[in-house]
C-alpha positions as CSV (number, residue, x, y, z in Angstrom):
1,M,174.0,134.9,198.4
2,P,176.6,134.0,195.9
3,N,175.5,131.7,193.2
4,N,177.7,128.6,193.5
5,Q,175.9,126.7,190.8
6,P,178.1,126.1,187.8
7,D,177.1,127.8,184.6
8,S,174.8,125.7,182.4
9,P,176.8,124.2,179.5
10,T,176.0,125.5,176.0
11,P,173.8,123.0,174.3
12,P,175.6,121.2,171.5
13,E,173.0,122.2,169.0
14,S,173.6,125.9,169.8
15,I,177.3,125.4,169.2
16,G,176.6,123.7,165.9
17,M,174.3,126.5,164.8
18,R,176.9,129.1,165.6
19,A,179.4,127.3,163.5
20,V,176.9,127.1,160.5
21,D,176.0,130.8,160.9
22,R,179.7,131.7,160.7
23,I,180.4,129.5,157.7
24,A,177.4,130.9,155.9
25,A,178.5,134.5,156.7
26,I,182.0,133.7,155.2
27,L,180.6,132.2,152.1
28,R,178.1,135.2,151.6
29,S,180.9,137.7,152.0
30,F,181.9,136.9,148.4
31,S,179.9,138.4,145.6
32,M,180.1,139.4,141.9
33,T,181.6,142.8,142.8
34,R,184.0,141.3,145.4
35,P,185.0,137.8,144.2
36,M,188.4,137.9,145.9
37,L,188.9,139.1,149.4
38,S,191.7,139.3,151.9
39,L,191.5,137.6,155.3
40,T,190.9,141.0,156.9
41,E,188.1,141.8,154.4
42,V,186.3,138.5,154.9
43,A,186.5,138.9,158.7
44,M,185.1,142.5,158.5
45,I,182.2,141.6,156.1
46,A,181.3,138.4,158.0
47,G,181.6,140.1,161.4
48,L,184.0,137.6,162.8
49,D,187.4,137.9,164.4
50,K,190.5,137.1,162.2
51,N,191.5,133.9,164.0
52,T,188.0,132.4,163.6
53,T,187.9,133.5,160.0
54,R,191.3,132.1,159.2
55,R,190.4,128.7,160.7
56,L,187.1,128.5,158.9
57,L,188.5,129.6,155.6
58,L,191.2,127.0,155.7
59,A,188.6,124.4,156.5
60,L,186.5,125.5,153.5
61,C,189.7,125.4,151.3
62,A,190.3,121.8,152.4
63,A,186.6,121.0,151.5
64,G,187.1,122.5,148.0
65,L,184.5,125.3,148.5
66,V,187.0,128.2,148.9
67,R,190.4,128.7,147.2
68,R,193.4,130.8,148.2
69,D,195.4,132.7,145.7
70,E,199.0,131.9,146.4
71,A,200.2,135.1,144.7
72,D,198.5,137.6,146.9
73,G,196.9,135.4,149.7
74,R,193.4,136.4,148.9
75,F,190.4,134.1,149.1
76,G,187.6,133.3,146.7
77,L,184.9,130.7,146.1
78,D,186.1,127.5,144.4
79,I,184.7,125.1,141.9
80,G,183.2,123.0,144.7
81,I,180.4,125.6,145.1
82,L,179.5,125.2,141.4
83,K,179.2,121.5,141.8
84,L,176.3,122.1,144.3
85,Q,174.2,124.1,141.8
86,P,172.5,121.1,140.1
87,A,171.2,120.0,143.5
88,V,169.6,123.4,144.2
89,L,165.8,123.0,144.2
90,G,164.7,126.6,144.5
91,P,163.1,127.8,141.3
92,R,163.9,124.7,139.2
93,A,160.3,124.4,137.8
94,L,160.3,128.0,137.0
95,R,163.7,127.7,135.2
96,E,162.6,124.7,133.2
97,T,159.3,126.4,132.2
98,A,161.2,129.6,131.1
99,A,164.2,128.1,129.4
100,P,162.7,127.2,125.9
101,Y,161.0,130.6,125.7
102,L,164.2,132.5,126.6
103,Q,165.9,130.5,123.9
104,W,163.2,131.7,121.4
105,L,163.5,135.3,122.7
106,T,167.3,135.2,122.2
107,E,166.9,133.9,118.6
108,Q,164.3,136.5,117.8
109,S,166.2,139.5,119.3
110,G,169.8,138.5,118.7
111,M,170.4,139.5,122.3
112,T,171.3,137.6,125.5
113,S,168.1,136.9,127.6
114,F,167.7,136.6,131.3
115,F,165.1,135.6,133.9
116,W,165.1,137.5,137.2
117,I,163.3,137.0,140.5
118,A,163.2,139.0,143.7
119,D,165.9,138.2,146.3
120,P,166.6,139.9,149.7
121,D,169.8,141.3,148.2
122,G,168.4,142.5,144.9
123,A,167.3,140.5,141.9
124,I,168.8,137.0,141.2
125,C,169.3,135.7,137.8
126,I,167.8,132.1,137.6
127,E,168.3,131.5,133.9
128,R,170.2,132.9,131.0
129,V,170.5,132.2,127.2
130,R,173.6,133.7,125.5
131,A,173.2,135.1,122.0
132,S,175.4,133.3,119.5
133,G,177.9,135.3,117.5
134,V,177.8,138.2,120.0
135,F,181.2,138.7,121.6
136,L,181.3,141.5,124.2
137,D,184.1,141.6,126.9
138,V,181.7,142.4,129.7
139,P,180.8,140.8,133.1
140,W,177.7,138.8,132.0
141,S,175.3,137.8,134.7
142,T,175.0,134.0,135.2
143,P,172.4,132.0,137.1
144,G,173.0,132.8,140.7
145,T,174.2,136.4,140.1
146,V,172.5,139.0,142.3
147,V,172.2,142.5,140.9
148,P,171.1,145.5,142.9
149,L,167.5,146.7,142.1
150,N,168.5,150.2,141.1
151,M,170.3,149.1,138.0
152,A,169.9,147.0,134.8
153,A,166.6,146.5,133.1
154,G,165.4,143.2,134.6
155,P,166.3,144.1,138.2
156,R,164.6,147.6,137.9
157,V,161.4,145.8,136.6
158,V,161.6,143.7,139.8
159,L,161.9,146.9,141.9
160,A,158.9,148.3,140.2
161,H,156.8,145.3,141.2
162,L,157.8,144.9,144.8
163,D,155.1,145.6,147.4
164,D,155.2,149.1,148.9
165,T,156.8,147.8,152.2
166,A,159.6,145.9,150.5
167,R,160.3,148.7,148.0
168,A,160.5,151.3,150.8
169,A,162.9,149.0,152.7
170,W,165.1,148.7,149.6
171,L,165.1,152.3,148.8
172,A,166.1,153.1,152.4
173,R,169.4,151.3,151.8
174,T,172.5,152.9,150.4
175,Q,172.2,152.3,146.7
176,H,175.2,150.8,144.8
177,R,176.7,152.7,141.9
178,F,178.4,150.7,139.1
179,T,178.8,153.6,136.6
180,R,178.2,157.3,136.5
181,F,174.9,156.7,134.8
182,T,173.5,154.5,137.7
183,Q,170.6,156.0,139.5
184,T,171.0,156.1,143.3
185,D,168.7,158.8,144.4
186,P,165.5,157.3,146.0
187,T,163.3,160.1,144.5
188,D,164.6,159.3,141.0
189,L,164.1,155.6,141.5
190,L,160.5,156.1,142.6
191,R,159.9,158.1,139.4
192,A,161.4,155.3,137.4
193,V,159.1,152.8,139.3
194,A,156.0,154.8,138.3
195,R,157.2,155.0,134.7
196,I,158.0,151.3,134.4
197,R,154.6,150.4,135.8
198,A,152.8,152.8,133.5
199,E,154.8,151.8,130.3
200,G,155.0,148.1,131.2
201,H,158.7,147.8,130.4
202,E,162.1,149.3,131.1
203,L,164.8,150.4,128.6
204,I,168.0,151.6,130.1
205,L,171.5,152.1,128.9
206,N,175.0,152.2,130.5
207,D,173.9,152.1,134.1
208,Y,175.2,148.6,134.8
209,Y,178.2,148.6,132.4
210,V,179.1,151.4,130.1
211,G,178.5,150.3,126.5
212,M,175.7,148.0,127.4
213,G,171.9,148.4,127.5
214,G,168.9,146.3,128.4
215,L,165.2,146.0,128.0
216,G,163.0,144.3,130.6
217,V,159.4,143.3,131.0
218,P,157.4,141.7,133.9
219,V,156.2,138.1,134.0
220,L,152.7,137.7,135.5
221,D,151.2,134.3,136.4
222,R,147.7,133.2,135.4
223,S,146.2,135.1,138.4
224,G,148.0,138.3,137.4
225,A,150.5,138.2,140.2
226,F,154.1,139.2,139.5
227,V,156.5,136.3,139.3
228,G,159.7,137.9,137.9
229,A,161.2,139.8,135.0
230,I,162.8,138.8,131.7
231,S,165.3,141.1,130.0
232,V,167.5,141.2,126.9
233,T,171.0,142.7,126.9
234,S,173.4,143.8,124.2
235,G,175.7,146.7,123.2
236,T,174.1,150.1,123.4
237,G,174.3,150.4,119.6
238,E,171.7,147.7,119.3
239,F,169.1,149.8,121.1
240,Q,169.3,152.9,118.8
241,D,166.8,151.8,116.1
242,P,163.2,152.6,117.3
243,G,161.7,150.1,114.9
244,R,164.0,147.3,116.0
245,M,163.2,148.1,119.7
246,Q,159.5,147.8,119.0
247,R,160.1,144.4,117.6
248,V,162.3,143.3,120.5
249,L,159.8,144.7,123.0
250,A,157.0,142.8,121.3
251,A,159.1,139.6,121.4
252,A,159.9,140.1,125.1
253,Q,156.2,140.7,125.9
254,E,155.2,137.6,123.9
255,T,157.8,135.6,125.8
256,A,156.6,136.9,129.2
257,S,153.0,136.0,128.3
258,A,154.0,132.5,127.1
259,I,155.9,131.8,130.4
260,G,153.2,133.4,132.6
261,I,150.3,131.5,131.2
262,R,152.0,128.3,132.2
263,L,152.4,129.3,135.8
264,G,149.8,129.1,138.5
265,P,149.5,131.2,141.6
266,H,152.5,131.2,143.9
267,A,154.9,130.1,141.1
268,C,157.7,132.3,142.4
269,P,159.6,130.8,145.4
270,V,160.3,134.2,146.9
271,S,157.2,135.2,148.9
272,G,156.1,138.4,150.5
273,Q,158.1,140.7,148.3
274,A,156.3,141.0,145.0
275,E,152.8,142.2,144.3
């Protein structure tokens, strides 16, 4: 028998959730490596049709969260996104705990210092202290920047301390390459993981940006659980003196210990990824 009953209407809450999912997909399509995108690119990355994408982008522009470059028609995140940052709870306590020690590390090393924690898309920078008097024309990571786990000292320390399941899932992905020195082969990365865990730190040059290097160490809480990584970054020439590197490493390890001893279990808001 034919079904003469009318289709059940879609619940309003389902419609609302679809709209939220679409807006979130559009906002997440922008990143450090792709800050400006065409309509077609946003639609492709977000998995939406162009008409829906255009309508939502224009609404986000009106809200001050997205801007459109009148010269080439591409879209990017606007200052309105930045205004939301002070309201982000996330790892606020962790940032406040780490900040004065990162300041000390920057003063001791003369390098810019960072704090990284695990994120589904890599390692996210939650705090940074710039070195004074150091002027390098490079794309410095800022709080909120996500960097792939196969590059840069801090993110590679995070990779080394993921649990086996999370690490295998990450290594199964296609690895990003920022320079010709970036490691992308999973076998090479597993060797790096073993070395980082054995040596307790990572020192790597030119793999994120040619002409820059970084040194990273893990931060463990009072129970010995991995919380995140701190790193220092500067020009590659700053990493050539072995004696200086030993002093910088000692300062980084002292900083990590000072932060970790002030953190109880479950200090890191990202769960299920670090061991």
